Structure formats: structure tokens, C-alpha cells
VEXMIPA-747322 format. One line per field, with one value per residue (C-alpha): x, y, z; residue number from 1; residue in three letters. Coordinates in Angstrom, 2 decimals, decimal comma. Last residue first. Example, Ala and Ser with C-alpha at 12.3 -4.5 7.8 and 13.67 -1.06 7.14 Angstrom:
! VEXMIPA-747322
xx	c(13,67 | 12,30)
yy	c(-1,06 | -4,50)
zz	c(7,14 | 7,80)
mimi	c(2 | 1)
ketor	c(Ser | Ala)
//
This chain:
! VEXMIPA-747322
xx	c(3,07 | 5,19 | 6,81 | 5,23 | 7,79 | 6,87 | 9,05 | 12,10 | 12,02 | 13,78 | 11,39 | 11,18 | 12,28 | 14,78 | 17,13 | 20,32 | 20,78 | 16,73 | 17,46 | 21,18 | 20,23 | 23,35 | 25,90 | 27,18 | 30,41 | 31,29 | 33,99 | 32,46 | 33,41 | 36,45 | 38,86 | 41,33 | 38,33 | 36,71 | 37,09 | 34,73 | 32,50 | 29,36 | 27,12 | 25,64 | 22,05 | 21,53 | 18,35 | 15,32 | 12,24 | 11,11 | 14,71 | 13,23 | 10,31 | 11,35 | 8,71 | 6,32 | 6,77 | 4,28 | 2,38 | 3,40 | 1,11 | 2,41 | 1,08 | -0,04)
yy	c(1,69 | 3,60 | 6,71 | 9,10 | 10,74 | 14,31 | 16,43 | 13,96 | 16,01 | 19,03 | 21,88 | 25,37 | 23,47 | 24,23 | 21,85 | 24,31 | 25,26 | 26,49 | 30,15 | 30,20 | 29,61 | 27,79 | 29,89 | 28,04 | 29,52 | 30,44 | 30,90 | 32,29 | 30,40 | 32,06 | 28,30 | 29,72 | 30,32 | 33,19 | 35,49 | 38,07 | 35,63 | 34,08 | 33,49 | 29,95 | 29,67 | 27,13 | 26,72 | 27,82 | 26,72 | 30,24 | 31,10 | 32,96 | 32,32 | 28,21 | 25,74 | 24,03 | 20,24 | 17,99 | 15,83 | 12,12 | 9,33 | 5,74 | 3,45 | 0,22)
zz	c(12,82 | 15,34 | 14,74 | 12,44 | 10,09 | 8,86 | 10,89 | 9,68 | 6,27 | 7,87 | 7,10 | 5,12 | 1,99 | -0,66 | 0,56 | -0,10 | 3,37 | 3,97 | 5,49 | 4,23 | 0,60 | -2,00 | -3,64 | -6,79 | -8,78 | -12,37 | -14,66 | -18,06 | -20,99 | -23,11 | -24,41 | -21,44 | -18,80 | -18,07 | -15,17 | -14,30 | -12,17 | -12,84 | -9,91 | -9,97 | -7,57 | -5,14 | -3,22 | -5,93 | -4,13 | -2,95 | -2,33 | 0,96 | 1,77 | 1,73 | 0,35 | 2,66 | 2,66 | 1,00 | 2,71 | 2,74 | 0,72 | 1,88 | -0,50 | 0,42)
mimi	c(60 | 59 | 58 | 57 | 56 | 55 | 54 | 53 | 52 | 51 | 50 | 49 | 48 | 47 | 46 | 45 | 44 | 43 | 42 | 41 | 40 | 39 | 38 | 37 | 36 | 35 | 34 | 33 | 32 | 31 | 30 | 29 | 28 | 27 | 26 | 25 | 24 | 23 | 22 | 21 | 20 | 19 | 18 | 17 | 16 | 15 | 14 | 13 | 12 | 11 | 10 | 9 | 8 | 7 | 6 | 5 | 4 | 3 | 2 | 1)
ketor	c(Unk | Unk | Unk | Unk | Unk | Unk | Unk | Unk | Unk | Unk | Unk | Unk | Unk | Unk | Unk | Unk | Unk | Unk | Unk | Unk | Unk | Unk | Unk | Unk | Unk | Unk | Unk | Unk | Unk | Unk | Unk | Unk | Unk | Unk | Unk | Unk | Unk | Unk | Unk | Unk | Unk | Unk | Unk | Unk | Unk | Unk | Unk | Unk | Unk | Unk | Unk | Unk | Unk | Unk | Unk | Unk | Unk | Unk | Unk | Unk)
//
């Protein structure tokens, strides 16, 4: 039988887009731009506000 879980709320700080790529002004030898990634500080890169274990039920 399927276990139905409630959807977790989306992070209000990043609106569900927890990682972004930021371009720097440096380029590689073949002409591409260097990018660095940054995680949302509120949800730590998960996109959700509550941890997964908050919705697990104990017991049967």
C-alpha cells in the first residue's frame, strides 16, 4: 500500500530555487565564464523550510 506524505513548505527566502550560479568576471582559456554556486542560507540548499524527519510517524 502506498504511503502518502504531505508536501513540505517551500522556503520563503529562495522560493524553491535553493542554489544559484553566479558568474565571475574571469574566463577560462577556451572563453567560457567561471561560475560559482551559492546555497540559500535559510534552507541550506534544500528548498524547503522543514526537515524531512518532521513528517515521519512513529510506530505503525
